[in-house]
C-alpha positions as a printed Julia matrix, in Angstrom:
304×3 Matrix{Float64}:
 -21.48   2.33   11.1
 -21.27   5.63    9.17
 -23.43   8.69    9.79
 -24.89   9.56    6.37
 -26.1   12.96    7.6
 -22.49  14.06    7.98
 -21.47  13.08    4.46
 -21.59  15.38    1.38
 -24.68  15.15   -0.76
 -24.22  15.92   -4.45
 -27.87  16.07   -5.5
 -28.47  19.79   -5.02
 -26.87  23.02   -6.22
 -27.61  26.28   -4.38
 -28.31  29.34   -6.54
 -28.06  32.87   -5.05
 -28.75  36.24   -6.72
 -27.32  39.36   -5.17
 -26.78  43.05   -5.71
 -24.93  45.51   -3.48
 -25.29  43.45   -0.28
 -21.73  42.26    0.19
 -21.77  41.68    3.99
 -24.99  39.67    3.9
 -23.84  37.6     0.93
 -20.48  36.75    2.42
 -22.17  35.6     5.65
 -24.53  33.4     3.61
 -21.72  31.92    1.62
 -19.76  31.06    4.8
 -22.81  29.3     6.14
 -23.43  27.38    2.89
 -19.75  26.36    2.79
 -20.1   24.82    6.25
 -23.16  22.73    5.46
 -22.63  19.0     5.8
 -24.09  18.49    2.31
 -21.27  20.54    0.78
 -23.45  21.76   -2.11
 -22.11  23.45   -5.24
 -22.99  27.17   -5.0
 -23.63  29.48   -7.95
 -23.89  33.26   -7.39
 -25.26  35.66  -10.0
 -24.06  39.17   -9.19
 -26.63  41.53  -10.6
 -24.29  44.41  -11.36
 -23.14  45.26   -7.84
 -21.19  48.5    -7.35
 -19.93  47.75   -3.81
 -17.23  45.19   -4.69
 -19.48  42.2    -4.04
 -18.23  40.17   -6.98
 -14.56  40.78   -6.24
 -15.1   39.81   -2.58
 -16.73  36.55   -3.62
 -13.98  35.74   -6.07
 -11.32  36.43   -3.38
 -12.97  34.79   -0.35
 -14.98  31.96   -1.95
 -13.08  30.48   -4.91
 -15.24  27.36   -4.56
 -18.29  29.36   -5.73
 -19.18  29.62   -9.42
 -19.54  33.38   -9.88
 -21.57  34.79  -12.79
 -21.17  38.46  -13.7
 -23.79  39.46  -16.34
 -22.77  43.11  -15.92
 -26.29  44.38  -15.29
 -29.19  43.82  -12.96
 -31.19  40.85  -14.3
 -33.45  40.63  -11.27
 -34.96  37.2   -10.84
 -33.78  36.22  -14.35
 -30.36  36.02  -12.74
 -31.56  32.69  -11.36
 -32.36  31.5   -14.89
 -28.77  32.28  -15.87
 -27.42  30.35  -12.94
 -29.64  27.28  -13.53
 -28.1   26.93  -17.02
 -24.91  25.98  -15.2
 -26.57  23.51  -12.75
 -25.63  19.89  -13.32
 -27.39  18.35  -10.3
 -31.02  17.19  -10.44
 -32.14  19.73   -7.9
 -31.6   23.43   -7.37
 -32.1   25.18   -4.08
 -32.81  28.91   -4.36
 -31.43  31.14   -1.71
 -31.27  34.94   -1.3
 -28.16  36.78   -0.06
 -29.88  37.23    3.33
 -31.11  33.67    3.77
 -29.28  30.42    4.48
 -30.23  26.75    4.65
 -30.15  24.86    7.92
 -27.78  21.86    8.06
 -29.48  18.73    6.81
 -32.36  20.53    5.06
 -30.98  20.19    1.55
 -30.51  16.45    2.13
 -34.07  16.12    3.41
 -35.44  18.11    0.44
 -33.58  15.88   -2.0
 -34.91  12.77   -0.22
 -38.49  14.05   -0.61
 -38.0   14.87   -4.29
 -36.36  11.5    -4.93
 -39.35   9.76   -3.41
 -42.06  11.79   -5.16
 -41.39  12.32   -8.86
 -44.55  14.36   -9.45
 -43.5   16.98   -6.88
 -41.73  19.81   -8.69
 -40.73  21.85   -5.67
 -40.68  21.81   -1.9
 -40.76  24.97    0.2
 -39.17  25.23    3.61
 -40.19  26.56    6.96
 -38.77  30.07    7.3
 -37.25  31.25   10.57
 -36.66  34.98   11.1
 -33.33  35.96   12.64
 -32.26  37.04   15.16
 -35.58  36.44   16.92
 -35.85  32.76   15.9
 -39.59  33.18   15.25
 -41.4   31.72   12.3
 -42.06  34.12    9.4
 -45.77  35.01    9.23
 -46.0   33.35    5.81
 -45.34  29.96    7.42
 -48.88  29.81    8.73
 -50.17  30.47    5.21
 -48.04  27.57    3.89
 -49.01  25.22    6.68
 -52.74  26.02    6.41
 -52.94  26.06    2.61
 -56.58  25.74    1.42
 -55.55  23.49   -1.45
 -55.98  19.7    -1.28
 -53.69  17.21   -2.92
 -53.4   13.46   -3.4
 -52.91  11.26   -0.3
 -49.28  10.55   -1.3
 -48.3   14.23   -1.25
 -45.61  14.59    1.5
 -46.86  17.95    2.77
 -49.6   20.59    2.34
 -50.28  21.34   -1.34
 -49.25  24.87   -2.39
 -50.33  27.19   -5.16
 -47.03  29.08   -5.23
 -43.62  29.05   -3.64
 -40.97  31.38   -2.17
 -37.85  31.56   -4.28
 -35.67  32.25   -1.2
 -36.83  29.1     0.47
 -37.51  26.42   -2.16
 -35.74  23.38   -3.64
 -36.89  22.57   -7.17
 -36.23  20.05   -9.92
 -33.77  21.72  -12.29
 -35.16  20.07  -15.42
 -38.72  21.14  -14.54
 -37.55  24.71  -13.95
 -35.85  24.79  -17.36
 -38.79  23.18  -19.19
 -41.17  25.83  -17.78
 -38.84  28.63  -18.93
 -37.78  29.75  -15.46
 -38.78  33.2   -14.19
 -40.53  35.43  -16.75
 -38.23  38.29  -17.79
 -41.15  40.67  -18.04
 -41.82  40.47  -14.28
 -38.14  41.02  -13.46
 -38.41  40.87   -9.64
 -41.07  41.02   -6.92
 -43.62  38.23   -6.59
 -42.17  36.63   -9.68
 -42.83  33.12   -8.28
 -46.61  33.21   -8.77
 -46.52  33.04  -12.56
 -43.99  30.22  -12.66
 -45.85  28.29   -9.96
 -49.16  28.53  -11.89
 -47.48  27.34  -15.06
 -45.98  24.38  -13.16
 -49.39  23.44  -11.76
 -50.83  23.72  -15.26
 -48.26  21.18  -16.44
 -49.5   18.7   -13.83
 -46.76  19.2   -11.22
 -47.31  19.53   -7.49
 -45.81  22.01   -5.08
 -45.78  21.4    -1.33
 -44.6   22.65    2.06
 -42.26  20.5     4.09
 -41.94  21.74    7.73
 -38.9   19.54    8.39
 -36.9   21.68    5.92
 -35.74  24.97    7.38
 -34.2   28.16    6.02
 -33.14  31.2     8.04
 -33.81  34.78    7.02
 -32.13  37.89    8.44
 -33.67  40.74    6.41
 -31.07  43.04    4.93
 -30.99  46.5     6.49
 -30.59  48.05    3.03
 -33.74  46.48    1.71
 -35.99  49.08    0.01
 -39.45  47.94    1.14
 -41.3   50.67   -0.76
 -39.64  49.78   -4.06
 -40.38  46.1    -3.45
 -43.97  46.96   -2.72
 -44.27  48.77   -6.06
 -42.77  45.8    -7.94
 -44.87  43.27   -6.02
 -48.15  45.08   -6.7
 -47.28  45.66  -10.33
 -46.41  42.0   -10.83
 -49.58  40.84   -9.04
 -51.58  42.85  -11.54
 -49.6   41.56  -14.51
 -49.97  37.96  -13.3
 -53.7   38.51  -12.88
 -54.14  39.7   -16.45
 -51.74  37.1   -17.84
 -53.38  34.03  -16.36
 -56.81  34.73  -14.79
 -60.08  34.61  -16.77
 -61.53  38.06  -17.66
 -64.09  38.21  -14.84
 -61.57  37.1   -12.19
 -59.02  39.58  -13.5
 -61.52  42.45  -13.21
 -62.6   41.4    -9.72
 -59.03  41.04   -8.48
 -57.99  44.4    -9.9
 -61.0   46.1    -8.33
 -60.32  44.43   -4.99
 -56.73  45.68   -5.02
 -57.81  49.17   -5.98
 -60.11  49.28   -2.91
 -57.79  47.68   -0.36
 -54.19  48.73   -1.01
 -52.85  52.01    0.54
 -53.83  55.03   -1.55
 -50.41  56.56   -1.77
 -47.64  57.42   -4.24
 -46.19  53.9    -4.23
 -49.54  52.36   -5.18
 -50.04  55.0    -7.88
 -46.63  54.14   -9.3
 -47.43  50.43   -9.24
 -50.67  50.85  -11.13
 -49.07  53.24  -13.62
 -46.32  50.74  -14.34
 -48.84  47.93  -14.63
 -50.91  49.96  -17.1
 -47.85  50.76  -19.17
 -47.11  47.02  -19.5
 -50.61  46.03  -20.59
 -49.77  45.77  -24.29
 -47.21  42.97  -23.79
 -49.29  41.38  -21.06
 -52.4   41.12  -23.25
 -50.3   39.81  -26.15
 -49.06  36.98  -23.92
 -52.35  36.47  -22.07
 -53.18  32.72  -21.63
 -55.9   32.13  -18.99
 -55.77  28.95  -16.96
 -58.44  26.2   -17.28
 -61.43  26.11  -14.9
 -60.0   23.48  -12.52
 -56.82  25.49  -11.95
 -58.77  28.76  -11.72
 -60.83  27.22   -8.87
 -57.57  26.61   -6.98
 -56.4   30.19   -7.64
 -59.72  31.52   -6.29
 -59.28  29.44   -3.09
 -55.75  30.8    -2.66
 -56.87  34.39   -3.27
 -59.57  34.16   -0.63
 -57.25  32.62    1.93
 -54.56  35.27    1.35
 -56.97  38.09    2.1
 -56.65  37.3     5.82
 -52.97  36.49    5.82
 -50.67  38.87    7.74
 -47.96  38.05    5.23
 -49.91  39.58    2.33
 -49.92  43.32    2.91
 -48.98  45.86    0.28
 -47.47  48.24    2.77
 -43.99  49.67    3.33
């Protein structure tokens, strides 16, 4: 009798974007190479200057390496997904890695539930082994779904911890190039929900995260706040957009980073308003529920 869990599983391709984090990426690629599923791995190097791409080509010839020659941000994932030939794509950052068996479990769930577009994993922080604070938010999502949904219904997902249907990702256009990076998932998730897809959390799927020591938390805060504002004005009805903007103005730290975020958001308003397409009332009700739940989440703080 064979043990199927030890056999390769060709249903999922892992996509990683990276820039100037060679040690973290090489560790992640070693871990992915040792997974029992033996997934195809595609790396988009976003214009690294530390020899990342050359190191990948030398040490991991099994990886499909894409070198766009510039920093595409999250759109580097779009580029990679063009090369995906499997039904599912697992997104992974250069400082995260999938636990053995999780990609197989995710593919099983997606096989069994055609209306589920994406499943998000439980995130474990390394080296402590504790759950990331966002896990409680995923587990206790205020959204309700049909009885057949295999886990709590979500209103968004985390790109570093999600397995998605590749054809659904392509049909929705992938990550919006205007947002570039930082909370870029919210817009794509909302557009998937609008198309009638479901997103859910599966606690039996696990990904590990060891935050890079070179991570610029202040820069990420600027981008995240800017993109939250842009998403709000792209998809929320006028009254909700005004209320959300006012709430952020009152509650985020009043510092230079926040000033930069609002200035960048204001500068982008012309293209945002041209592309504005508010969601229908039923989806807006779900977004309101998510917004209220996130106000008390320790994982939603524009600090750093």
